[in-house]
N, C-alpha and C positions, 0 to 999 in steps of 0.2 A: 504494499500500499504506500502511496506518495505521502511524504510526511508534509501535510498541510495543516497550518495553524489558523484557526479560525478566529475573528473578531467577536467581541461582544454582541453586536449588532447581527452578525451572521448566525451567532447561535440562538438569539432571539427569532430570527426569520425562520430557521428551521424548526424551531419548536412551534411556531405558528403553523407550518405546513404540516408537521406530524399531527397536530392537534384537530385541524380542520378537516383532512382526509378527502376534502373536495376543492375544486378550484377556487383561487382568490386572486384579486386582481393586484398589481403592484401598488394602485393607487390606496387601496384600502390597507397594505401593509405599511407603506408611507405614512398614512395617518395614524394609525396605532402607534408607530415609533416615534413620530413628530420628526419626520424628515421629507426629503423629496423624492419623487419618483426615480430621478436620476442617480441619487446615492443607490437607491434598492438595485436598480438595474446594475450598478457597476459591483455591489455585493454579491448579486446573484452569479456573476462569473465564477469567482470563488466558490462559491457554496456547489454550483454545477461540476465544476473540477474535482471538489471533495467527494460528493456523493458518488462522481464517476468512478473514483478510486475504491469506493466500497461496492461497486457493481449496483447502483441505486441509480434510478433515472429520474431527472428532473423534466415532468412534462410541462409544455409549454402551448396553449391553445389561443390563437390569436383572437381578440375580442372576448375571450373567458375567463382566462387566468392561468395560473399555474399551481402544479400540484405535484407530490412527491409519488412516484410509482413503486411501491415496495410491499413485499409481503409482510405478515406479522413479525414473522421471524427477522426479515430483513430490518424491520423498524426498532424491534429489541436491540439488535447488533448496534444499530445506528446510536440510540441511547447509551448503551454501553460505551461506544467509541467517544462520543462527545463526553460524557462523565470523566474521562481521562484528560481531557484538554483543559488548558488553563487559557481562558480567551484573554486576549489582550486589549488595548486601547481603553484601559480603565482611565477614567477621568480624577482630578484630584481628590473630589469627594468619595467616590468609591473607594479610591486608595486609602485614604485615610481610615474609612470605615472597616476595611480588612486589615489594616493595622491594629485597629482597636479591637478586633474579633480575636487576632493573635495574642495581644497582651493581655485581654480579660480571660483567655482560655487557658492561661499558663501559670503554673506555680511558682516557677523560676524566671530569672530577668532574661530576656532575649536581646541578642547581639543586633547591632544596626545591619552588619553584612547579612545576616539571615533574612532578614525583612527586604533588603536590597535586591538579594538573589531571588526571593520568592516572587517579588513585583516587578522584575526587570527594569528596575530604574537606577539611577546612581545614588551614592551614598548621600550626597549634598542635598537630594530630592526628599529623599526620605527623612534627612535631619530637620528640612524645612516643615515637612508634613507634621514631624513629632512636635515642632513649636506651636503649630495651630491646634493639635491634639491637647497638648498641655494646657492652654487656656479654655479650651471647653470643659475638660475634666475638672478645673477648679470650680467652674460654676455648678458643679454636680457633687460637690462635696468630696471629691477623689483627688488623689495627688501622683504626679507621674515622677518616678526616680529615674534618672539617668546619669550614670557615672562611667569614666573610661575604665575599661577593664572589667566592669560590672555588668553593663548593659542597661536595659530598660526594662522597668516593672511599674505596673498601676497599683497603688496601694490605698486603702479604705476599706469602709465596713462591707461586708458581703450583702447587706440589704441595701446600700447605695448603689452597689455594682448592678443588683438584679433591676432595681428600678431603672438605671441607664440604660441595660441591655434591653428591657422591654420597650423602653422608648424607641431605641434603634429600630428593633424590629416592626415595631408598629408603623414608624415612620418611612421605613425604606423597603418593607416586603409587601407586596401584593397579598391581601387576605385570602385570594384562592389558593395561594401555597400553603396556608395553614389548614384550610378546612378540607382540602382535597389531598389525601396521602399520597395517591397515585400521580398528581402532577409532578412533570419533568423539571425537576429544580435547575440542574446545572445548565440548560438551555436559556434559563432565564437571567444569567449572569452569574459570574463568580462571586459577587458582593453578596447576592441573596443566598447563594449557597453557604457562606461563611456564617451568616447571620443564622440561617436555620440550623447550623450545626450545634447550636446552644440548647437545641430541644429535640424531645424524640415525637417526630409528628405521630406514630402510631399510638404513642400515649396521649397525644392531643385528643386522637379520636376515641379513646376509651373515655378519657374524663369528659368529653362532650356528651358522649351517651348518658353518662351517670347525671350530669346537670340536668339533661332534658328529660331524664325518667322522672325527675322531683321536681319539674316545673311546677306542676299544680299545687305543690304542697307548701313551696317557699313564699316569703311574704309579699313578693312583688315580681313583676315580669321586669326582667332586665332588658335594655335597650339593645339591638344586635352589636353596636359598638362595645358595650360594657359586658355583655355575653362572651363574646370573643375575647376581651382582653382578660376577663377574669380566667378563663381556661389557659391561655398563653400564660399567665402570671403563674399559675399553679403548676403547669407543666414546665416552666422554667425553672422553678424553686426545686422540683424534683430532680430535673436533669443536673442541675448545679450541684446538688447535695451527692448524688451519684458519682459526680466527678470530684467529689472531697472538696468542693467549695462550700463550706457549711455556715449556716447563720449561728452566731454566738449571741447576739443580743439584738433587739429590735428597738430602733430609736424611739424616744419618747413621742416625738412628733405624730408617730402613727396612732399612738393611744390618745392624743389630743386631738386630732381630726375626729375621731369617734365619741370624745368624751360626753359631749352634749346629748347624745342619742344613745350612748351605750347601755344604761340603765334600761332604757324603756324596750330597745330590741332584745337585749339579752334576756329581759323577764318575758316578753311576748313570743319572742322566736327562737330562743334558746335550744328547744329540743329540736327543731327544723335543722338549725346549722348543724347542730351535732349528728344528726342524721346524715347530712350530706358530708361532713368531715369523715364519719365513719365510714360510708360508702366509699370514699375516695381513697381512704388509707387502706381500705380491703382491696382496692383494685391495683394499688401501686406495688410493684415487684421488690420493694425494699422496705425496711423498718427505719422509720425517721426518728432522730431524734426529739427530745421533748423541747427544744428551741425551735426546731424545724416546725413542729404541730402548732405551736402556737403562733409561728408566722404564717400559717396555711389558716388558722382561725381568723387572724387578723385580715388577710386579704379577702377571703369569703365573706365577712362581716361587713367591711367597709364597702363592697361592691353592691351590697343591697341596701346599704345605710344612705349612701351618697345620691339621694333624689334631687332632681331638678325642683328647684322651688318656682311655680307660676307667678307668684305674687312678686318675685325680687328681680324684676325684669325690666321696669317700666323705662328708666333712664336708657338702656340700650335700645328699646322699642321705639324711643321718641327719635332718637338719632336715624334709625332704619326708616320711620314715616318721612322724616326730612330728605333723606336720600331719594325715596321713592318719588316724592313730589318733584325733585329736580330732575332724576331720570325721566319721569313721565313728560317734562316740558319737551324733551329732545324726541321721544319715540312717538308720541303723537297717540298713545295708547293710555286708558284710564286705569293705570296699575293701582291706584291708590283705593280703587273698587274691588280689589281681588284681596278676599279676606285670608287667603292661605298665604299670599306672598310673605307677609308680615311675620306670621309664625313660623314659617318655614325657615327663614332668614334669621329669626330669634334662635330656634334651636341649633341652627348651624353655627351663627356666629359668635355664641356665648363660648362654647370651647374652643373655636377658631383664635378669639382675640387671647384667652388664656395662653394657647401656644405660643403666640406672637408675643406677649410679654415675658414668657419665660424663653424665648429666644428659641424655640424648638421648632426645627426646619418642618415646612408644609410641603407635602408632595402631591403634585398633580401631574398625572400622566396625560391629562387632556388637554393641558395647556395651549400647546401648537394647534390642535383641533379647534379649540375654544376660540383662539384668535383669528382662526381662519374662517370660521362661521360668523362669529359675531364681533369682529374687529371693532367696528364703529362703538357697538354697546359697551364692549370693554374699555374702551379710552374715555367714554362718557363716566362710567362707574369710577374708573380709577382717578380721573379728575376731580370728582365730586366727592368722593369718600376721603381723599387727601385734605379737602377743605373742613370736612365735618369732624374728622379724627386726626388733626395735626400732631399730635402727642405719639402716634403710632406709625411705625413705618411697616406699612401693609405690603407683602411682597407680591408678585404677578399670578403665585400659584394660588393666593386667597382671592385676589381679584378675579380670577379665573372662575374659581367655585361660586363667588357673588353672583358673576354675570349669568351663570347657569340658572339660576334663581330667577333671575329677570326674565332671561331667555324663555323659561318655562311659562312665566305668566303672562308673557306677550303671545306666545303659540296659544295657551290656555284661553285668552281673550278672543282667539280665532277659530277655536275648536268646531270640529264637526261631531254630529251625533255619533255615538258609539255603542257597538254591539258584539257578540262572538264569545269565545272562551280562551284566556290566557292569564297567566300568572307572571307577576313581575319580581324581580330580584335585583336589587341596586344596592351596593354597599357604600357608594360614592357620597350619599348624603341626601337629604329630602328634596333639594333642588333638582339633582340629577334624576331622581325616581319620577318626580313630576313632569319634568322634560321629555322622560322615556314615554311616560304615560301619554301625554299629548301628541307626541310625534307618532307613536303608534295608532292611536285613536285617529288621527288626522290622515294617515297614508293608509290605513287599514280598517276601516268603518266596520268591516265584517266581523273584527275580532272583539268580543267581549272581554273587558279588562276586569277580572275578578278581583283583583287587589295587589297590594304590595306586601310581600312576604320576605322575612329573613331567609338568609341561607339555609339555616338549620330547620327552618319550618317546611320550606321548600323540598328540601332533601327527604323529608317524612311523609309528604302528602301522597296519598293514594293516586295512583295513576288514573282511576276513575274521576278524579275530581278536577281534572284539566285536561285539555288537548295538547298544550304547549307552555314550556316556561321559556320566558325570556329574560336573559340574565346579562348583567354588566361583568360579571366575573364566571370564572370556571366553578363548576359545581362537582360536589363529590357523588355523582350520579351518572348513570349511562349519558354517553354524549348525544345519542337519538332522542332523549327525553328533552333536551333544552336547546336553545340557540343563543350563542352570545353575541350582544351587539354593543355598541357605545351608546351613552345616555342621548347623544345628538343624531344618531341613526342616520348614515351617509347615505348618499344615492347607493353605492356598491351595496350596502347592508340591507337596502330595501330590496335589492334584487336578489340578495342572500336569503331574506326572510320568505319572500314571494316563492322561491324554489322550494325553501322549507316545507311551507304550507301545502305546495302542491304534492309532497311525498308523503303527507299524513293521509291515513286511509279516510275515506269520507264518513265510514260508519263512526268515525271518533267524533262527529261533530252531531249529537242527536240533540232534537229541538228542545226537549223537556225530558230532565232526568231526576234520578233520587238526589244526585248531588246539588243540582240546582235548588231544589226544595230545601236542602239543609242548608245551604248557602243563604237563602232567604230566611230561613228560621235563625240563623246567625245574626243577619242584618236586623232583623226585627227585634232579637235581644239585645243587641248593642244600641238599636235606637231607642229600646225602653231604659235601657241604663243612661243614656245620656238625658233622655227626657225627663227622668226621676231625678238626677244630679241637678238639672236646671231648676225643676221646680221646687226643689228642696232650698236652693238658693234665694228664689224668686219669692216663695211663701214666709221666708225667716226675714226677709229684708224689712228694715225699720228705719224710720226717719224720727231720731229723738232730739227733741227741744231741750237743751240744758238751761234749765231755769234757775238753778242754784246761785246764790251771788259769790261773787269771787272779786279779788282786789285787782289793782291795776298790775301788780307784780305777778299774778298767777299764770301758769303756762298749762298748754295742751298736757304735757307729760305729767306736771304736778297733779293734773285732774283725774288722770288714768284710773285710779282705784274707784273714784266715784262714777266714772263713765262706765266701768265693767260691772258696777254692784247689780245693775238690772239684769244683766246677762248672767250673772251668778246666781240671782233669785228664780230666774227661768230655766237655770239648769243647763244652760248653754255651754257655760266653763264650770270647772270643777273647784278650782282654786284661783283666786284672784293675784296673789302675789307674783306667782311665776310666771302667768302671762305678762304683768306688768314689767318683770324684770325682761323678759324677752323682747318686749315692744322698746323699752329703753336701749338694749344691746342693738337692736335693729337700726333705732334712731341715730345711734353712735356711727353706724356705718355710713350713714346719709339717707335718711327718710325724706320723701320726696313732696315738695310743694308743686302740686301740678301748674305748668307754666300758664301765664295769663289767667289766673284763676285765684280764688281764696280758699282753696280746697288743700288739705295737708293729708296725704296718705299715710296710714300707719296699718302695718301687717307683720302677721308672724304665724308660724305652725308651734303648736306645743301638745305634748300628752295631756294637758289639764283643759284642752278644748274639745268637747263631744263632738260637734259637727260643723260643718263649713258654714259661715254666716258672713253677711255684709250688712254693715250699720253704717248709717250717716248721723253724725251729730251736728246739731246746729246751735250756735252760740248766740247769746243776745247782742253782743258787742265783739269787735275784732280782738283776738287773744293772742298772746306770743305762743309761739310753738315750742320754744325752749329759752333757756335763760342765757344762752350763749350768744344768741345776736337778737336782731330788731324785727326778725319777721314774722308777721301776724297773719292769722286766718280767721275765717268766720264758719268754716265748716271742716270736720275731721271725717273723713272716710276710714273705717276701720274694717279690715278684712282678716277673717280669722279661719284657721283650719285645723284638723288634727295633726298629729305628727305623721301617721300613717294612713294614706288616703288611696282610695281606689282609683283606678287610670281614667274612669268616665268623670268623677269629681275634679280631677287634677285638670283635664281637658276643659271644664265648664269654668272652672275658676281662672285659668288662664286666659279664656276668651274674654270674662268679665273684666280682668285687668288690662286686657288690651283695648277695651271700650274707652279707657281713659284717656286714650288718644284722638277721640272723636269729640269735636267742638260741641255736636249737639248734645252729647253726653254730660258734658260739662255744665252747659247751660242749664239743663234738665237738673243736675244734682244742686245747682246753686239756686235755681228759681221753681221748679216743679215741686208738685204734692206728691205724697208717698205713691199714688195710684199713678200718676203720670211717669214716676221714674220705675215701676215696676213694668210698666207696659213697654217702655223704652228698652228695658233690658231684655225681656220676654221675646220682643219682636226680633232683637239682634241675635238673641241666640237661637230661635226657631231658624232665622235665615243662615246662622254658622251650621246648624244641623243638616239643614237641606244641602247646603254645599258640599258638606263632609259625604253625604251619602251619594251626592250625584258623583262624588270621586271614588266613593268605595272604597276609602283607604282602612 
């Protein structure tokens, strides 16, 4: 066999050809890899020579595309040969991550020469990379030791090392490589292969099955991102322990994060966590130390305790609404009328901003394609968001994701009626899934979009429940059961999906099935839950005129015990002092006086609160909000909720908080009577529920 060394890009192209098994166009490959068709044609010359040396043919059909012509045995042999190659053309970022992988996987110091030889670069280049790595490690609580004759070594707590490794994997490895054990790793690049060497992917699958089996018993449903992250963290910890990288102590900060909720959750759900941990320990092929078991308990409990608070997001929502109004002026579409746009951006941007503040790299493999498809919109958003958030340096990768949200909204406002049967899986975010949804509905009105599911839900759905799964990632199921598309759905992919649909047997498209009836029942149940949650908020809404006398130095915060007394008497709250304390702490973080109004918003969640409630207090005269500034208000909107809350109630509270961005809502709160305010809230929630079920999310 001729000795041909493939580039990283050539590895990726071959991997695409292996997975697709049918013709794909050069344009499609170029879009996926973020490069030009000319570059792909140049890479194909070397690929064709390499395949020819293995007696494998690369078929090219003019106007149709290219594919690998090989038997199953030849494909397996090709994978084996590729696994022994070390792809070249690593960029500086990939090279630094590989260096980190080597250092974090070694007990002893490494020599500069070894890294230089491994990566085929000069010693000065490696030395420069080490300088950059040292700066990054310092921010992570880790330290780099390097001395002449000694070598290079990372020192620090194992806890901090695991946190850093987990971040690297999450940031730089496609999720499909984690969820699909059979995915061909090496063809996706040497960097990914090194990062995945930290975990046992078969163990990942085992742990995922255990977590899934206990889903119904656990206190809440984890988001797809948190679900995958929890399994990754557990798997990483076990793999590190097996390789003699052991936890000795867990930093106090991990206990501090959980402190406020620890007593609540451990009392209510301790037996459920114990059951999950017991199942995990039973499945692990090694006996963990006591410190490792405590670490395992910590990461499991924290995953379930860190809920998003729908009442703690108004400031960001205000920024998003301002951005939407500015973008709307350029695109001439009524974007502010789209109720799902703000909510989707909120859920995406909160963790994104946290990553930006912490200087965690943001990865966006669709950036080239987004700029190509939505270049004008991208430029608008980039300019306007810089004006609104000048304190943050927002990278193009994040601007790309935000652009997808707005692109989805624009598509949604132009959408066509939809029908047929398909399940959507998209791990890139809410905006991407919405965009995929409307693009499919627009191009294929014969397909009924049954809903957006996580990868682990879709992998377990009975075949009778759907005719096709449309996914943006590779799934751990038979390739014949799904088709992979990008959220933008290019022209080439439309052709690909059309071909895929033609191959389906017509009998797979029944007009009415038991499954459809089951889905209808589930939708009705969800409708009932959302309706009940809405009615609970509306029925308990009150306007209370505070008529007690108070002097000019009184503040809203001083009066809180008196304000809450009626709620205590009515049994809405169990204990006044703890709720007051949490409201004070929340206000210290920055309680919000709603812009251009005399309304203060105070909100919290506590175990001392029995049910969600919204109360409007009206004062006889303007009153100071707190004693530290001169801000006065005439109304205080109090939004309270229990510590643990079901998904439907969370959604409804989230929507009520979003109403505070509507001018009519502010006018109604300041001047309306209780019936008028209840009517406004109920009308808006009705519209929200209708919109939600139109999308069938």
